[in-house]
N, C-alpha and C positions, 0 to 999 in steps of 0.2 A: 668327661665335664667336670671343672672344679666346683663344688658348691661350697666351699670355705665361705667364699665372700658373702654368698648370700646367706648363708647361716651365721656369720658375723653380722650381717644387718639386722636379720631376725633377733638375734638376742639384744642387738642394741634398740631396737624397737619396744622390744618387750620390758628392757630397763627404764625405759623412758614411761611406758604406761605405768611399770610398778612404781614408779618416782611419783606419778602423780596420783596414784593410790595405793597407800602402803599397805603392806600386809596387816589385816586386823583393823582399818580403818572404817568407821561407822558411816552405813550410807546416810547420805541426808535425809532428814525427816520434816516434810512440810509442816506436818500436824504440831509437831514438838518446838519448833521455830514459832511457829504462830503463838503456841502458849507460852512460850519463853519471853517474846515480846510484849503479848499483851499483860504477861503475869495473870492469866485468867484461863480457865479450862472449862468449855460449855460443853453440857452433859445433855443428852436429850431424854425424856422420861415419857410413858403413857399415862395419863392422869386416872386413865378408866381400866387399871390393870393389875388391881390389887389383888394377893398382897403381893405382887412384884415389885410393881410402881404406881403409886399414889400420891395425892397431895390430899394432907389432913384440913380440917377445919380450922387450923392455926395458920394454914399455906404451907407447911413443911412439907417438901418431898422426902418420902419415905417407903419402905418396901425391900425385899431380898435383892432383887438386882440393884436399887439404887444404893443398897450398903455396900454392895460389891463392885461400884463404880466408885463411891467414896475411898474405898479401898485402892482402887486403882488411881486416884486422885493424887491421894497422898504420897504414891510411889512416884509417879511421875514429877511431884513437887522435889522430892528428895532426889531423884536422876536428875532435873535439870538445875539443882543447888538453888532453887530459889527461897529466900525467906519467907516469902510470902506469896498466895497465890490462891487468888478467889476462884470459888466452884461455882457458877452459873448453870440453872437447871432452866432447859428449853421444853416446854410442853410439844408434843407430837401425836399425831393419829396414825393408825395403822395404814392411811393412803401417803403420809408424806415422810415418815420414817428412813426409808433407805434414800430417798433423795435427799434429805438434811446431811446424811452424813456424806453421801456422794459428792455434795456441792462444796462441803467444808461449814455448812451451817452450825453443824454439831460435831465435836469431836469425838465423842463415844456415845451410842445410844444403849439405854438400859431400862429395857422393858422386857417383853415375852415374844421375841423376833426368833423366829425358826431359821437354823442355818441352812440355806439350800444353794446346790449347784447352781442354778439360777442366778439367784442373788449375787454370787460371788462374780458374777460379771461385772458387776457395780459395785460391790465394797467386800470388805474383809470381814470376818467373825474371828473371835475369841476361842480358847478352849472350850467344850459346853460348859454351862452353867447349871443345866436343868434338863432331865427330860421327861417328858409328858407323852400322852396319848391323846388323839381328837376324839371325843366322845357327844352325847347329846342327851337334853334334857327334855323331859316330856312332862306334861300334866297327868299325875298320878289317877285321876279318872278317866283318862283316854284309852288305858289298857294298851298300851303301845310299848311291846316287850323287848323287840328287835330290830334291827336294822331295816331288815327287809319288811319289817310293817311300816315303813314309811313311804313306800312306793306309792306316787301320786299326792304325797302329803305336802304342805307347807313347811320349809325348814328356813329359820332364820340363822345368818352367819356375817360377820362384818366381811363387807366387800373386799375384793382384792388379798384376802388372806389365803395363807396356806391352808386352811381349814376350808373354806370355800369350796377350792380347788379339788382336796380330797374329798370330802363328802360326794361332792358330783361324780367322781370317779368310782368311788364307791357303790352308789347308787346304780351308775350304768353297769357295773360289775354283777351287780344282783340281778340286773335284766330288767331293771325298772328305771323310771325316771323322778325328780321330785320339782316341786317348784321353788326356787331359790329365793327368797327375799331378803336384800340385802339391809343390814342394820348399821348404825354409826359404830356403835358401844355396845359392851354386855349390859348397862343397865337398859338400854332400849330392848336389847333383845329380851331380856326377862319380862318386861311390860307386854312386849308383843306376846308372848308365850301366855302371859298371865291372863290377859284379857280373849285369847283365843285367836287374834290376829294371825299366828302360826301356829303349827301344829306340836313343833321341837324348836329347839335352838339348840347351835352347833357351837364348840369350840373346843378349846384343851380342856380336860378332865379337872385340872386342879384350879383353873378360873371358874368351871361350872360349879366346884364346890363351895367356893368361897361365894360365888353368886347366890346360890341356893341357901347356904348359910345365913345370909344376909336378908332372906325374905321374911315379912311378919309370919307364914306359916310354912316354913321349909318341908313340911311332909307332904305338901299340896305337890312336889314335883318330884319327879324321881329318873334316874339314870337309865337309858337303854341298855342292854347287856353287849359288851364288849368295846371295843376302841375301834376307829377305823383309819387312824394315821399314827406315824411316829414323830414326835415333833422335839428334834434338840434344839434345846433354847443357847443362844451366846450371844456375848456383848457383838456390838456391830461398830467397826472401825472403818477409815478410810483405804481403800484398796493401795497396794503397793506402798504401805509403809511400815516395812519390817521393824524397825526402831520401836515405834509405839508399839505394836502388836508384840514385841517382845516383852515390853514392860506389864501390858496387860497380860501376857499368859503366865509369866514370873510372879504375879500378884497371886492369881488364881490356884496356881500349882503349889505354892507356898501355902495358901490358906487349907487347901485338899491334904497336905501332905502332913501339916502340924495339927490337924483335927480342928482350928478354927473357924471352919465352916460350919460345924456341930451347932453353937450357940446361934450362930446366924440362921441356921434352918429352924432349930425350935422356935426362935424369935417372930419369924414369919411364916413359918408352913406348921409348924408343930401343931396347932390346932385341927389342922385338917388330916392328923395321921402321921403315922412314923413312916420315913422314906424306905421304899420298895425296894427289892434286890436289883431291880435297872437302877436306879438311882444310887445305890451305892457301889455298884459296878462302875457308874460313870465317873465318880469321886475316885474311887481307887486307880483305874486306869489311866487319870490324868495325874496323879502325883509325881510329876516330871521330876526328876533328880536335876540338881544345881549342874 
């Protein structure tokens, strides 16, 4: 059988396809197209997630994740060639942050969101921006020292978060159960802990450290020994938008590679201590070359 005519047809078809999408052509980006048309980027933030994202008394949105997103916004504006571009900040909470990105209500979410495989069904994530572990604060007078001491106790956590899921798994693995008490945010969690409505409050360690630091008497609260989860934070973007993801990741990798991340870390997280070896490794492993 002479296959040359079929081969010729296949080559012609391939050339038509290549003509429609020339090599090196950028994939369409609905997010970048929307930003360019509106001359505005909408960034989501958690108002109760200091020092990563919060609103101060003057109404300014600030924090470690917020500053990283501001750098991303500058990079997007440059990439799109816009002389002017508004940066709009949209407050979100733990319950609606993923849906807000997936629906296009915000272009990038800038808070303390842990990248998980389950969430990747709905959204995409940047390179990691921080790594932390889930931990627990208790009242010092309660004499609760280990995770095993929480068996049968009331544990507060923000509902629907990876923290809530992880502490339940940990308590089950220890052969005990805990009574989970959902709270809206960290402020409510600490209020419940202070007045004894819960025996412990679970969240990411750095968030708990900041919450304890802001209490009238920080020494009345202490950490239980050990973490119960690994929490890699990332910026959240729309799924299947590689052009936006590239801008975000190029911005982050550039900050890590140049060392510009150091003053950003010190500005927002320095008061909580020096970055540990895990965070150092995260920065180093994500200094991707151009």
